[in-house]
Biopython code that builds the backbone (N, CA, C, O; Angstrom):
import numpy as np
from Bio.PDB.StructureBuilder import StructureBuilder

atoms = [
    (1, "UNK", "N", (-87.305, -142.812, 6.643)),
    (1, "UNK", "CA", (-86.177, -141.878, 7.217)),
    (1, "UNK", "C", (-85.878, -141.058, 6.150)),
    (1, "UNK", "O", (-86.051, -141.449, 4.996)),
    (2, "UNK", "N", (-85.470, -140.021, 6.395)),
    (2, "UNK", "CA", (-84.889, -138.988, 5.461)),
    (2, "UNK", "C", (-84.024, -138.023, 6.069)),
    (2, "UNK", "O", (-83.859, -138.042, 7.288)),
    (3, "UNK", "N", (-83.471, -137.204, 5.358)),
    (3, "UNK", "CA", (-82.752, -135.990, 5.711)),
    (3, "UNK", "C", (-82.916, -134.911, 4.828)),
    (3, "UNK", "O", (-83.237, -135.112, 3.656)),
    (4, "UNK", "N", (-82.724, -133.764, 5.285)),
    (4, "UNK", "CA", (-82.958, -132.825, 4.273)),
    (4, "UNK", "C", (-81.464, -131.561, 4.690)),
    (4, "UNK", "O", (-81.135, -131.096, 5.781)),
    (5, "UNK", "N", (-80.797, -131.318, 3.146)),
    (5, "UNK", "CA", (-79.778, -130.806, 3.249)),
    (5, "UNK", "C", (-80.285, -129.524, 2.467)),
    (5, "UNK", "O", (-81.086, -129.551, 1.533)),
    (6, "UNK", "N", (-79.742, -128.503, 2.951)),
    (6, "UNK", "CA", (-79.831, -126.806, 2.480)),
    (6, "UNK", "C", (-78.734, -126.534, 1.556)),
    (6, "UNK", "O", (-77.625, -127.043, 1.722)),
    (7, "UNK", "N", (-79.003, -125.754, 0.593)),
    (7, "UNK", "CA", (-77.835, -125.080, -0.133)),
    (7, "UNK", "C", (-78.014, -123.547, -0.036)),
    (7, "UNK", "O", (-78.941, -122.930, -0.560)),
    (8, "UNK", "N", (-77.113, -123.059, 0.626)),
    (8, "UNK", "CA", (-77.429, -121.644, 1.016)),
    (8, "UNK", "C", (-75.772, -120.828, 0.832)),
    (8, "UNK", "O", (-74.832, -121.162, 1.554)),
    (9, "UNK", "N", (-75.647, -119.774, -0.210)),
    (9, "UNK", "CA", (-74.333, -119.268, 0.015)),
    (9, "UNK", "C", (-73.479, -120.075, -0.394)),
    (9, "UNK", "O", (-72.375, -119.948, 0.135)),
    (10, "UNK", "N", (-73.598, -120.962, -1.238)),
    (10, "UNK", "CA", (-72.505, -121.854, -1.809)),
    (10, "UNK", "C", (-72.088, -122.948, -0.735)),
    (10, "UNK", "O", (-71.136, -123.691, -0.970)),
    (11, "UNK", "N", (-72.805, -123.038, 0.438)),
    (11, "UNK", "CA", (-72.626, -124.076, 1.753)),
    (11, "UNK", "C", (-73.814, -125.276, 1.909)),
    (11, "UNK", "O", (-75.019, -125.028, 1.959)),
    (12, "UNK", "N", (-73.373, -126.274, 1.959)),
    (12, "UNK", "CA", (-74.353, -127.218, 2.194)),
    (12, "UNK", "C", (-74.605, -127.377, 3.711)),
    (12, "UNK", "O", (-73.556, -127.451, 4.351)),
    (13, "UNK", "N", (-75.471, -127.432, 4.268)),
    (13, "UNK", "CA", (-76.023, -127.795, 5.704)),
    (13, "UNK", "C", (-77.113, -128.777, 5.731)),
    (13, "UNK", "O", (-78.013, -128.853, 4.895)),
    (14, "UNK", "N", (-76.939, -129.596, 6.864)),
    (14, "UNK", "CA", (-77.985, -130.500, 7.164)),
    (14, "UNK", "C", (-78.802, -129.610, 8.033)),
    (14, "UNK", "O", (-78.248, -128.897, 8.869)),
    (15, "UNK", "N", (-80.125, -129.617, 7.873)),
    (15, "UNK", "CA", (-81.369, -128.961, 8.235)),
    (15, "UNK", "C", (-82.211, -129.588, 8.988)),
    (15, "UNK", "O", (-82.793, -129.027, 9.917)),
    (16, "UNK", "N", (-82.383, -130.880, 8.666)),
    (16, "UNK", "CA", (-83.587, -131.781, 9.261)),
    (16, "UNK", "C", (-83.176, -133.372, 8.951)),
    (16, "UNK", "O", (-82.692, -133.843, 7.922)),
    (17, "UNK", "N", (-83.536, -134.027, 10.190)),
    (17, "UNK", "CA", (-83.403, -135.436, 10.035)),
    (17, "UNK", "C", (-84.813, -135.829, 10.714)),
    (17, "UNK", "O", (-85.199, -135.328, 11.770)),
    (18, "UNK", "N", (-85.562, -136.828, 9.943)),
    (18, "UNK", "CA", (-86.890, -137.327, 10.190)),
    (18, "UNK", "C", (-87.190, -138.473, 9.527)),
    (18, "UNK", "O", (-86.494, -139.009, 8.665)),
    (19, "UNK", "N", (-88.288, -138.857, 9.963)),
    (19, "UNK", "CA", (-88.769, -139.911, 9.410)),
    (19, "UNK", "C", (-90.293, -140.012, 9.086)),
    (19, "UNK", "O", (-91.023, -139.086, 9.439)),
    (20, "UNK", "N", (-90.796, -141.068, 8.446)),
    (20, "UNK", "CA", (-92.536, -140.814, 7.949)),
    (20, "UNK", "C", (-93.293, -141.622, 8.789)),
    (20, "UNK", "O", (-93.092, -142.822, 8.603)),
    (21, "UNK", "N", (-93.951, -141.398, 9.495)),
    (21, "UNK", "CA", (-95.088, -141.968, 10.534)),
    (21, "UNK", "C", (-96.307, -141.807, 10.214)),
    (21, "UNK", "O", (-97.187, -142.299, 10.921)),
    (22, "UNK", "N", (-96.653, -140.971, 8.903)),
    (22, "UNK", "CA", (-97.935, -140.441, 8.613)),
    (22, "UNK", "C", (-98.459, -141.124, 6.976)),
    (22, "UNK", "O", (-99.353, -140.564, 6.342)),
    (23, "UNK", "N", (-97.913, -142.102, 6.567)),
    (23, "UNK", "CA", (-98.523, -142.301, 5.376)),
    (23, "UNK", "C", (-97.705, -142.268, 4.169)),
    (23, "UNK", "O", (-98.231, -142.286, 3.057)),
    (24, "UNK", "N", (-96.301, -142.217, 4.355)),
    (24, "UNK", "CA", (-95.268, -141.879, 3.213)),
    (24, "UNK", "C", (-94.469, -141.062, 3.497)),
    (24, "UNK", "O", (-94.560, -140.417, 4.541)),
    (25, "UNK", "N", (-93.558, -140.913, 2.679)),
    (25, "UNK", "CA", (-92.708, -139.793, 2.732)),
    (25, "UNK", "C", (-93.170, -138.585, 2.061)),
    (25, "UNK", "O", (-92.639, -137.551, 2.465)),
    (26, "UNK", "N", (-94.077, -138.465, 1.087)),
    (26, "UNK", "CA", (-94.657, -137.384, 0.545)),
    (26, "UNK", "C", (-95.579, -136.996, 1.307)),
    (26, "UNK", "O", (-95.702, -135.780, 1.453)),
    (27, "UNK", "N", (-96.298, -137.710, 1.861)),
    (27, "UNK", "CA", (-97.346, -136.941, 2.969)),
    (27, "UNK", "C", (-96.578, -136.240, 4.241)),
    (27, "UNK", "O", (-96.941, -135.178, 4.748)),
    (28, "UNK", "N", (-95.394, -137.063, 4.686)),
    (28, "UNK", "CA", (-94.688, -136.495, 5.675)),
    (28, "UNK", "C", (-94.113, -135.023, 5.541)),
    (28, "UNK", "O", (-93.974, -134.155, 6.402)),
    (29, "UNK", "N", (-93.813, -135.021, 4.134)),
    (29, "UNK", "CA", (-92.714, -133.868, 3.890)),
    (29, "UNK", "C", (-93.980, -132.694, 3.334)),
    (29, "UNK", "O", (-93.784, -131.487, 3.480)),
    (30, "UNK", "N", (-95.003, -133.119, 2.826)),
    (30, "UNK", "CA", (-95.984, -131.878, 2.535)),
    (30, "UNK", "C", (-97.101, -131.462, 3.609)),
    (30, "UNK", "O", (-97.554, -130.339, 3.829)),
    (31, "UNK", "N", (-97.418, -132.702, 4.224)),
    (31, "UNK", "CA", (-98.368, -132.324, 5.081)),
    (31, "UNK", "C", (-97.944, -132.534, 6.996)),
    (31, "UNK", "O", (-98.636, -132.318, 7.991)),
    (32, "UNK", "N", (-96.721, -132.966, 6.863)),
    (32, "UNK", "CA", (-96.060, -133.021, 8.242)),
    (32, "UNK", "C", (-95.899, -131.863, 8.974)),
    (32, "UNK", "O", (-96.178, -130.823, 8.378)),
    (33, "UNK", "N", (-95.504, -131.775, 10.159)),
    (33, "UNK", "CA", (-95.391, -130.519, 10.994)),
    (33, "UNK", "C", (-93.993, -129.855, 10.864)),
    (33, "UNK", "O", (-92.942, -130.404, 11.198)),
    (34, "UNK", "N", (-94.097, -128.698, 10.377)),
    (34, "UNK", "CA", (-92.723, -127.769, 10.827)),
    (34, "UNK", "C", (-92.558, -127.613, 12.154)),
    (34, "UNK", "O", (-93.589, -127.763, 12.809)),
    (35, "UNK", "N", (-91.266, -127.275, 12.942)),
    (35, "UNK", "CA", (-91.147, -126.959, 14.027)),
    (35, "UNK", "C", (-91.954, -125.763, 14.748)),
    (35, "UNK", "O", (-92.241, -125.601, 15.934)),
    (36, "UNK", "N", (-92.250, -124.886, 13.457)),
    (36, "UNK", "CA", (-93.145, -123.841, 13.857)),
    (36, "UNK", "C", (-94.474, -124.001, 14.010)),
    (36, "UNK", "O", (-95.276, -123.089, 14.214)),
    (37, "UNK", "N", (-94.750, -125.306, 13.902)),
    (37, "UNK", "CA", (-96.181, -125.608, 14.176)),
    (37, "UNK", "C", (-97.246, -125.689, 12.662)),
    (37, "UNK", "O", (-98.404, -126.106, 12.671)),
    (38, "UNK", "N", (-96.630, -125.267, 11.649)),
    (38, "UNK", "CA", (-97.362, -125.176, 10.420)),
    (38, "UNK", "C", (-97.096, -126.431, 9.545)),
    (38, "UNK", "O", (-96.088, -127.133, 9.624)),
    (39, "UNK", "N", (-97.839, -126.561, 8.947)),
    (39, "UNK", "CA", (-97.564, -128.023, 7.935)),
    (39, "UNK", "C", (-96.617, -127.449, 6.930)),
    (39, "UNK", "O", (-96.691, -126.414, 6.268)),
    (40, "UNK", "N", (-95.549, -128.550, 6.996)),
    (40, "UNK", "CA", (-94.347, -128.122, 6.232)),
    (40, "UNK", "C", (-94.521, -127.365, 4.716)),
    (40, "UNK", "O", (-93.765, -126.534, 4.213)),
    (41, "UNK", "N", (-95.492, -127.807, 4.287)),
    (41, "UNK", "CA", (-95.882, -127.160, 2.879)),
    (41, "UNK", "C", (-95.706, -125.490, 3.015)),
    (41, "UNK", "O", (-95.216, -124.796, 2.124)),
    (42, "UNK", "N", (-96.164, -125.020, 4.204)),
    (42, "UNK", "CA", (-95.839, -123.571, 4.342)),
    (42, "UNK", "C", (-94.967, -123.192, 5.292)),
    (42, "UNK", "O", (-94.618, -122.012, 5.240)),
    (43, "UNK", "N", (-94.509, -123.877, 6.162)),
    (43, "UNK", "CA", (-93.314, -123.817, 7.123)),
    (43, "UNK", "C", (-92.185, -123.881, 6.295)),
    (43, "UNK", "O", (-91.292, -123.048, 6.455)),
    (44, "UNK", "N", (-92.092, -124.733, 5.446)),
    (44, "UNK", "CA", (-90.528, -124.869, 4.704)),
    (44, "UNK", "C", (-90.653, -123.684, 3.745)),
    (44, "UNK", "O", (-89.617, -123.035, 3.598)),
    (45, "UNK", "N", (-91.826, -123.251, 3.008)),
    (45, "UNK", "CA", (-91.607, -122.407, 2.027)),
    (45, "UNK", "C", (-91.188, -120.983, 2.788)),
    (45, "UNK", "O", (-90.334, -120.288, 2.236)),
    (46, "UNK", "N", (-91.826, -120.500, 4.157)),
    (46, "UNK", "CA", (-91.643, -119.549, 4.711)),
    (46, "UNK", "C", (-90.080, -119.450, 5.091)),
    (46, "UNK", "O", (-89.381, -118.478, 4.807)),
    (47, "UNK", "N", (-89.594, -120.697, 5.833)),
    (47, "UNK", "CA", (-88.044, -120.873, 6.124)),
    (47, "UNK", "C", (-87.130, -120.665, 5.210)),
    (47, "UNK", "O", (-86.064, -120.083, 5.413)),
    (48, "UNK", "N", (-87.628, -121.290, 3.804)),
    (48, "UNK", "CA", (-86.734, -121.021, 2.698)),
    (48, "UNK", "C", (-86.321, -119.658, 2.290)),
    (48, "UNK", "O", (-85.159, -119.359, 2.014)),
    (49, "UNK", "N", (-87.431, -118.766, 2.262)),
    (49, "UNK", "CA", (-87.932, -117.511, 2.214)),
    (49, "UNK", "C", (-86.833, -116.535, 3.236)),
    (49, "UNK", "O", (-85.914, -115.840, 2.803)),
    (50, "UNK", "N", (-87.073, -116.644, 4.137)),
    (50, "UNK", "CA", (-86.682, -116.436, 5.440)),
    (50, "UNK", "C", (-84.968, -116.426, 5.372)),
    (50, "UNK", "O", (-84.257, -115.421, 5.366)),
    (51, "UNK", "N", (-84.600, -117.618, 5.332)),
    (51, "UNK", "CA", (-83.085, -118.041, 5.182)),
    (51, "UNK", "C", (-82.238, -117.559, 4.141)),
    (51, "UNK", "O", (-81.030, -117.357, 4.266)),
    (52, "UNK", "N", (-83.132, -117.324, 2.774)),
    (52, "UNK", "CA", (-82.601, -117.225, 1.278)),
    (52, "UNK", "C", (-81.905, -118.486, 1.170)),
    (52, "UNK", "O", (-80.747, -118.491, 0.755)),
    (53, "UNK", "N", (-82.378, -119.350, 1.437)),
    (53, "UNK", "CA", (-81.979, -120.910, 0.943)),
    (53, "UNK", "C", (-82.102, -121.023, -0.663)),
    (53, "UNK", "O", (-83.136, -120.816, -1.299)),
    (54, "UNK", "N", (-80.969, -121.356, -1.144)),
    (54, "UNK", "CA", (-80.763, -121.335, -2.873)),
    (54, "UNK", "C", (-81.537, -122.880, -3.015)),
    (54, "UNK", "O", (-82.385, -122.811, -3.905)),
    (55, "UNK", "N", (-81.482, -124.146, -2.432)),
    (55, "UNK", "CA", (-82.107, -125.320, -2.878)),
    (55, "UNK", "C", (-82.081, -126.243, -1.540)),
    (55, "UNK", "O", (-81.217, -126.251, -0.663)),
    (56, "UNK", "N", (-83.131, -126.930, -1.616)),
    (56, "UNK", "CA", (-83.068, -128.165, -0.723)),
    (56, "UNK", "C", (-82.895, -129.658, -1.611)),
    (56, "UNK", "O", (-83.327, -129.974, -2.719)),
    (57, "UNK", "N", (-82.180, -130.310, -0.743)),
    (57, "UNK", "CA", (-82.149, -131.909, -1.530)),
    (57, "UNK", "C", (-82.474, -132.510, 0.140)),
    (57, "UNK", "O", (-82.167, -132.128, 1.269)),
    (58, "UNK", "N", (-83.380, -133.820, -0.521)),
    (58, "UNK", "CA", (-83.859, -134.999, 0.267)),
    (58, "UNK", "C", (-83.566, -136.075, -0.171)),
    (58, "UNK", "O", (-83.798, -136.529, -1.292)),
    (59, "UNK", "N", (-82.733, -136.813, 1.200)),
    (59, "UNK", "CA", (-82.397, -137.903, 0.872)),
    (59, "UNK", "C", (-83.143, -138.985, 1.636)),
    (59, "UNK", "O", (-83.098, -138.728, 2.839)),
    (60, "UNK", "N", (-83.853, -140.168, 1.359)),
    (60, "UNK", "CA", (-84.354, -140.822, 1.941)),
    (60, "UNK", "C", (-83.626, -142.357, 2.150)),
    (60, "UNK", "O", (-82.717, -142.736, 1.411)),
    (61, "UNK", "N", (-84.157, -143.159, 3.251)),
    (61, "UNK", "CA", (-83.366, -144.544, 3.264)),
    (61, "UNK", "C", (-84.635, -145.155, 3.788)),
    (61, "UNK", "O", (-85.505, -144.777, 4.572)),
    (62, "UNK", "N", (-84.408, -146.338, 3.004)),
    (62, "UNK", "CA", (-85.422, -147.419, 3.462)),
    (62, "UNK", "C", (-84.912, -148.427, 4.716)),
    (62, "UNK", "O", (-83.878, -149.081, 4.847)),
    (63, "UNK", "N", (-86.009, -148.276, 5.516)),
    (63, "UNK", "CA", (-85.769, -149.353, 6.789)),
    (63, "UNK", "C", (-87.275, -150.252, 7.038)),
    (63, "UNK", "O", (-88.398, -150.153, 6.545)),
    (64, "UNK", "N", (-86.860, -150.860, 7.723)),
    (64, "UNK", "CA", (-87.460, -152.046, 8.158)),
    (64, "UNK", "C", (-88.939, -151.676, 9.192)),
    (64, "UNK", "O", (-88.929, -152.334, 10.233)),
    (65, "UNK", "N", (-89.702, -151.090, 9.093)),
    (65, "UNK", "CA", (-90.868, -150.622, 9.969)),
    (65, "UNK", "C", (-90.492, -149.340, 10.591)),
    (65, "UNK", "O", (-89.485, -148.712, 10.264)),
    (66, "UNK", "N", (-91.260, -149.002, 11.422)),
    (66, "UNK", "CA", (-91.497, -147.629, 11.967)),
    (66, "UNK", "C", (-90.654, -147.497, 13.369)),
    (66, "UNK", "O", (-90.018, -146.526, 13.779)),
    (67, "UNK", "N", (-90.844, -148.726, 13.947)),
    (67, "UNK", "CA", (-89.537, -148.657, 15.066)),
    (67, "UNK", "C", (-88.239, -148.542, 14.771)),
    (67, "UNK", "O", (-87.412, -147.965, 15.477)),
    (68, "UNK", "N", (-87.959, -149.269, 13.376)),
    (68, "UNK", "CA", (-86.467, -149.070, 13.159)),
    (68, "UNK", "C", (-86.588, -147.514, 12.316)),
    (68, "UNK", "O", (-85.443, -147.074, 12.214)),
    (69, "UNK", "N", (-87.302, -146.840, 11.874)),
    (69, "UNK", "CA", (-87.227, -145.394, 11.367)),
    (69, "UNK", "C", (-86.579, -144.713, 12.675)),
    (69, "UNK", "O", (-85.484, -144.162, 12.783)),
    (70, "UNK", "N", (-87.622, -144.924, 13.668)),
    (70, "UNK", "CA", (-87.535, -143.847, 14.700)),
    (70, "UNK", "C", (-85.753, -144.116, 15.341)),
    (70, "UNK", "O", (-84.969, -143.184, 15.518)),
    (71, "UNK", "N", (-85.507, -145.226, 15.537)),
    (71, "UNK", "CA", (-84.066, -145.857, 16.171)),
    (71, "UNK", "C", (-83.053, -144.929, 15.180)),
    (71, "UNK", "O", (-82.157, -144.203, 15.610)),
    (72, "UNK", "N", (-83.330, -145.082, 14.052)),
    (72, "UNK", "CA", (-82.311, -144.619, 13.161)),
    (72, "UNK", "C", (-82.154, -143.423, 13.044)),
    (72, "UNK", "O", (-81.035, -142.935, 12.888)),
    (73, "UNK", "N", (-83.309, -142.679, 13.100)),
    (73, "UNK", "CA", (-83.483, -141.151, 13.367)),
    (73, "UNK", "C", (-82.605, -140.665, 14.627)),
    (73, "UNK", "O", (-81.729, -139.799, 14.608)),
    (74, "UNK", "N", (-83.072, -141.470, 15.790)),
    (74, "UNK", "CA", (-82.405, -140.898, 16.997)),
    (74, "UNK", "C", (-80.842, -141.164, 16.915)),
    (74, "UNK", "O", (-80.035, -140.518, 17.583)),
    (75, "UNK", "N", (-80.520, -142.094, 16.107)),
    (75, "UNK", "CA", (-78.959, -142.404, 16.154)),
    (75, "UNK", "C", (-78.289, -141.327, 15.324)),
    (75, "UNK", "O", (-77.258, -140.755, 15.677)),
    (76, "UNK", "N", (-79.021, -141.061, 14.061)),
    (76, "UNK", "CA", (-78.405, -139.834, 13.402)),
    (76, "UNK", "C", (-78.249, -138.565, 13.991)),
    (76, "UNK", "O", (-77.263, -137.855, 13.790)),
    (77, "UNK", "N", (-79.434, -138.189, 14.893)),
    (77, "UNK", "CA", (-79.647, -137.073, 15.868)),
    (77, "UNK", "C", (-78.347, -137.117, 16.473)),
    (77, "UNK", "O", (-77.490, -136.304, 16.125)),
    (78, "UNK", "N", (-78.071, -138.169, 17.525)),
    (78, "UNK", "CA", (-77.026, -138.211, 18.207)),
    (78, "UNK", "C", (-75.624, -137.950, 17.716)),
    (78, "UNK", "O", (-74.711, -137.444, 18.370)),
    (79, "UNK", "N", (-75.591, -138.328, 16.589)),
    (79, "UNK", "CA", (-74.149, -138.557, 15.719)),
    (79, "UNK", "C", (-74.035, -136.934, 15.515)),
    (79, "UNK", "O", (-73.103, -136.256, 15.949)),
    (80, "UNK", "N", (-75.188, -136.423, 14.755)),
    (80, "UNK", "CA", (-74.892, -134.794, 14.405)),
    (80, "UNK", "C", (-74.655, -133.992, 15.691)),
    (80, "UNK", "O", (-73.719, -133.199, 15.588)),
    (81, "UNK", "N", (-75.289, -134.010, 16.897)),
    (81, "UNK", "CA", (-75.026, -133.555, 18.057)),
    (81, "UNK", "C", (-73.559, -133.639, 18.602)),
    (81, "UNK", "O", (-72.951, -132.688, 19.093)),
    (82, "UNK", "N", (-73.031, -135.033, 18.432)),
    (82, "UNK", "CA", (-71.908, -135.064, 18.715)),
    (82, "UNK", "C", (-70.720, -134.235, 18.023)),
    (82, "UNK", "O", (-69.692, -133.791, 18.534)),
    (83, "UNK", "N", (-71.191, -134.165, 16.678)),
    (83, "UNK", "CA", (-70.126, -133.473, 15.887)),
    (83, "UNK", "C", (-70.277, -132.054, 16.053)),
    (83, "UNK", "O", (-69.217, -131.428, 16.025)),
    (84, "UNK", "N", (-71.706, -131.153, 16.278)),
    (84, "UNK", "CA", (-71.957, -130.034, 16.068)),
    (84, "UNK", "C", (-72.182, -129.570, 17.513)),
    (84, "UNK", "O", (-72.008, -128.372, 17.738)),
    (85, "UNK", "N", (-72.468, -130.199, 18.295)),
    (85, "UNK", "CA", (-72.921, -129.626, 19.746)),
    (85, "UNK", "C", (-74.651, -129.091, 19.750)),
    (85, "UNK", "O", (-75.135, -128.504, 20.718)),
    (86, "UNK", "N", (-75.432, -129.417, 18.495)),
    (86, "UNK", "CA", (-76.695, -128.925, 18.484)),
    (86, "UNK", "C", (-77.540, -129.947, 17.754)),
    (86, "UNK", "O", (-77.036, -130.945, 17.239)),
    (87, "UNK", "N", (-78.718, -129.704, 17.723)),
    (87, "UNK", "CA", (-79.641, -130.555, 16.960)),
    (87, "UNK", "C", (-79.215, -129.591, 15.583)),
    (87, "UNK", "O", (-78.559, -128.549, 15.571)),
    (88, "UNK", "N", (-79.759, -130.243, 14.587)),
    (88, "UNK", "CA", (-80.237, -129.497, 12.878)),
    (88, "UNK", "C", (-81.524, -128.548, 13.227)),
    (88, "UNK", "O", (-82.494, -128.789, 13.946)),
    (89, "UNK", "N", (-81.173, -127.320, 12.421)),
    (89, "UNK", "CA", (-81.918, -126.168, 12.934)),
    (89, "UNK", "C", (-83.558, -126.390, 12.931)),
    (89, "UNK", "O", (-84.343, -125.816, 13.687)),
    (90, "UNK", "N", (-83.890, -127.340, 11.923)),
    (90, "UNK", "CA", (-85.395, -127.761, 11.892)),
    (90, "UNK", "C", (-86.124, -128.636, 12.778)),
    (90, "UNK", "O", (-87.335, -128.803, 12.922)),
    (91, "UNK", "N", (-84.849, -129.301, 13.493)),
    (91, "UNK", "CA", (-85.355, -130.739, 14.738)),
    (91, "UNK", "C", (-85.391, -129.867, 15.837)),
    (91, "UNK", "O", (-84.565, -130.320, 16.630)),
    (92, "UNK", "N", (-85.960, -128.754, 16.359)),
    (92, "UNK", "CA", (-86.231, -127.905, 17.306)),
    (92, "UNK", "C", (-87.275, -128.547, 18.113)),
    (92, "UNK", "O", (-87.737, -127.970, 19.097)),
]
sb = StructureBuilder()
sb.init_structure("model")
sb.init_model(0)
sb.init_chain("A")
sb.init_seg("    ")
for serial, (resi, resn, name, xyz) in enumerate(atoms, 1):
    if name == "N":
        sb.init_residue(resn, " ", resi, " ")
    sb.init_atom(name, np.array(xyz, "f"), 0.0, 1.0, " ", f" {name:<3s}", serial, name[0])
structure = sb.get_structure()
């Protein structure tokens, strides 16, 4: 389970909430798919340049098993939607 925060123009924004189902956090971040259907290593790079992002922070949480990871992701997404009325911009 992880979330990604973006620093841009002095503001911090939550841009992604996800979990690893592909063999670990590194593999998920590097080889997992971005919403534009490209591997994240390419999709995130393009997105950072396009949005003129200054930095990213990745925060990860230890959960018990894949089922709990998905459940936690859904709960975090619901909370985000309740607060903002939309999904994080990379959770399209």
